[in-house]
PyMOL commands that place a pseudoatom at each C-alpha (Angstrom):
pseudoatom trace, name=CA, resn=MET, resi=1, chain=A, elem=C, hetatm=0, pos=[18.809, 13.476, -28.359]
pseudoatom trace, name=CA, resn=ILE, resi=2, chain=A, elem=C, hetatm=0, pos=[18.637, 9.967, -26.919]
pseudoatom trace, name=CA, resn=ASN, resi=3, chain=A, elem=C, hetatm=0, pos=[16.004, 8.909, -29.448]
pseudoatom trace, name=CA, resn=LYS, resi=4, chain=A, elem=C, hetatm=0, pos=[17.748, 10.698, -32.311]
pseudoatom trace, name=CA, resn=TYR, resi=5, chain=A, elem=C, hetatm=0, pos=[21.126, 9.081, -31.681]
pseudoatom trace, name=CA, resn=TYR, resi=6, chain=A, elem=C, hetatm=0, pos=[19.499, 5.683, -31.195]
pseudoatom trace, name=CA, resn=ASP, resi=7, chain=A, elem=C, hetatm=0, pos=[17.683, 5.929, -34.523]
pseudoatom trace, name=CA, resn=LEU, resi=8, chain=A, elem=C, hetatm=0, pos=[20.854, 7.009, -36.318]
pseudoatom trace, name=CA, resn=ALA, resi=9, chain=A, elem=C, hetatm=0, pos=[22.969, 4.358, -34.602]
pseudoatom trace, name=CA, resn=ARG, resi=10, chain=A, elem=C, hetatm=0, pos=[20.552, 1.662, -35.763]
pseudoatom trace, name=CA, resn=LEU, resi=11, chain=A, elem=C, hetatm=0, pos=[21.287, 2.900, -39.299]
pseudoatom trace, name=CA, resn=LYS, resi=12, chain=A, elem=C, hetatm=0, pos=[24.984, 2.189, -38.601]
pseudoatom trace, name=CA, resn=ASP, resi=13, chain=A, elem=C, hetatm=0, pos=[25.964, 5.838, -38.022]
pseudoatom trace, name=CA, resn=GLU, resi=14, chain=A, elem=C, hetatm=0, pos=[29.094, 5.413, -35.902]
pseudoatom trace, name=CA, resn=LEU, resi=15, chain=A, elem=C, hetatm=0, pos=[29.284, 9.129, -35.123]
pseudoatom trace, name=CA, resn=ALA, resi=16, chain=A, elem=C, hetatm=0, pos=[25.803, 8.998, -33.593]
pseudoatom trace, name=CA, resn=THR, resi=17, chain=A, elem=C, hetatm=0, pos=[26.891, 6.068, -31.432]
pseudoatom trace, name=CA, resn=ASP, resi=18, chain=A, elem=C, hetatm=0, pos=[29.882, 8.060, -30.212]
pseudoatom trace, name=CA, resn=HIS, resi=19, chain=A, elem=C, hetatm=0, pos=[27.715, 11.114, -29.518]
pseudoatom trace, name=CA, resn=TYR, resi=20, chain=A, elem=C, hetatm=0, pos=[25.252, 8.964, -27.578]
pseudoatom trace, name=CA, resn=HIS, resi=21, chain=A, elem=C, hetatm=0, pos=[28.007, 7.625, -25.330]
pseudoatom trace, name=CA, resn=HIS, resi=22, chain=A, elem=C, hetatm=0, pos=[29.056, 11.195, -24.527]
pseudoatom trace, name=CA, resn=LEU, resi=23, chain=A, elem=C, hetatm=0, pos=[25.598, 12.393, -23.433]
pseudoatom trace, name=CA, resn=ALA, resi=24, chain=A, elem=C, hetatm=0, pos=[25.350, 13.585, -19.836]
pseudoatom trace, name=CA, resn=LEU, resi=25, chain=A, elem=C, hetatm=0, pos=[22.169, 11.541, -19.342]
pseudoatom trace, name=CA, resn=LYS, resi=26, chain=A, elem=C, hetatm=0, pos=[21.424, 8.314, -21.144]
pseudoatom trace, name=CA, resn=ALA, resi=27, chain=A, elem=C, hetatm=0, pos=[18.473, 5.974, -21.505]
pseudoatom trace, name=CA, resn=SER, resi=28, chain=A, elem=C, hetatm=0, pos=[19.770, 3.962, -18.565]
pseudoatom trace, name=CA, resn=ASP, resi=29, chain=A, elem=C, hetatm=0, pos=[19.063, 6.990, -16.344]
pseudoatom trace, name=CA, resn=CYS, resi=30, chain=A, elem=C, hetatm=0, pos=[15.318, 6.499, -16.865]
pseudoatom trace, name=CA, resn=ILE, resi=31, chain=A, elem=C, hetatm=0, pos=[13.673, 5.621, -13.547]
pseudoatom trace, name=CA, resn=VAL, resi=32, chain=A, elem=C, hetatm=0, pos=[10.600, 4.121, -15.265]
pseudoatom trace, name=CA, resn=CYS, resi=33, chain=A, elem=C, hetatm=0, pos=[8.129, 6.436, -13.555]
pseudoatom trace, name=CA, resn=HIS, resi=34, chain=A, elem=C, hetatm=0, pos=[5.897, 6.334, -16.690]
pseudoatom trace, name=CA, resn=HIS, resi=35, chain=A, elem=C, hetatm=0, pos=[5.294, 10.098, -16.512]
pseudoatom trace, name=CA, resn=CYS, resi=36, chain=A, elem=C, hetatm=0, pos=[6.508, 10.574, -20.093]
pseudoatom trace, name=CA, resn=ASP, resi=37, chain=A, elem=C, hetatm=0, pos=[4.308, 7.706, -21.315]
pseudoatom trace, name=CA, resn=LYS, resi=38, chain=A, elem=C, hetatm=0, pos=[1.209, 9.649, -20.306]
pseudoatom trace, name=CA, resn=ARG, resi=39, chain=A, elem=C, hetatm=0, pos=[2.439, 12.866, -21.901]
pseudoatom trace, name=CA, resn=CYS, resi=40, chain=A, elem=C, hetatm=0, pos=[3.672, 11.558, -25.248]
pseudoatom trace, name=CA, resn=PRO, resi=41, chain=A, elem=C, hetatm=0, pos=[1.509, 13.033, -28.027]
pseudoatom trace, name=CA, resn=PHE, resi=42, chain=A, elem=C, hetatm=0, pos=[2.379, 10.036, -30.216]
pseudoatom trace, name=CA, resn=HIS, resi=43, chain=A, elem=C, hetatm=0, pos=[1.279, 7.492, -27.584]
pseudoatom trace, name=CA, resn=VAL, resi=44, chain=A, elem=C, hetatm=0, pos=[4.733, 5.915, -27.459]
pseudoatom trace, name=CA, resn=GLN, resi=45, chain=A, elem=C, hetatm=0, pos=[5.642, 4.045, -24.302]
pseudoatom trace, name=CA, resn=GLN, resi=46, chain=A, elem=C, hetatm=0, pos=[8.851, 5.988, -23.758]
pseudoatom trace, name=CA, resn=SER, resi=47, chain=A, elem=C, hetatm=0, pos=[9.774, 4.094, -20.597]
pseudoatom trace, name=CA, resn=LYS, resi=48, chain=A, elem=C, hetatm=0, pos=[9.766, 0.840, -22.571]
pseudoatom trace, name=CA, resn=HIS, resi=49, chain=A, elem=C, hetatm=0, pos=[11.665, 2.541, -25.387]
pseudoatom trace, name=CA, resn=MET, resi=50, chain=A, elem=C, hetatm=0, pos=[14.350, 3.727, -22.929]
pseudoatom trace, name=CA, resn=GLN, resi=51, chain=A, elem=C, hetatm=0, pos=[14.919, 0.109, -21.887]
pseudoatom trace, name=CA, resn=GLU, resi=52, chain=A, elem=C, hetatm=0, pos=[15.234, -0.911, -25.535]
pseudoatom trace, name=CA, resn=ILE, resi=53, chain=A, elem=C, hetatm=0, pos=[17.838, 1.835, -26.056]
pseudoatom trace, name=CA, resn=THR, resi=54, chain=A, elem=C, hetatm=0, pos=[19.690, 0.833, -22.893]
pseudoatom trace, name=CA, resn=ASP, resi=55, chain=A, elem=C, hetatm=0, pos=[19.884, -2.730, -24.162]
pseudoatom trace, name=CA, resn=TYR, resi=56, chain=A, elem=C, hetatm=0, pos=[21.007, -1.625, -27.621]
pseudoatom trace, name=CA, resn=PHE, resi=57, chain=A, elem=C, hetatm=0, pos=[23.915, 0.425, -26.282]
pseudoatom trace, name=CA, resn=HIS, resi=58, chain=A, elem=C, hetatm=0, pos=[24.799, -2.264, -23.684]
pseudoatom trace, name=CA, resn=GLU, resi=59, chain=A, elem=C, hetatm=0, pos=[24.539, 0.080, -20.713]
for i in range(1, 59): cmd.bond("trace and resi %d" % i, "trace and resi %d" % (i + 1))
show_as sticks, trace
zoom trace
């Protein structure tokens, strides 16, 4: 949901931004262990992406 709301928020979807801010866990909760980076089937560096999302939402 974090990635979904981020993508929609970047398209100026204000409802997605509101939904993101009401999530129980947010991108800022990432502890940068890199475990998800190794497991991503799309070879996305999720830990880096979580920081980008954190910055975007000013957490």
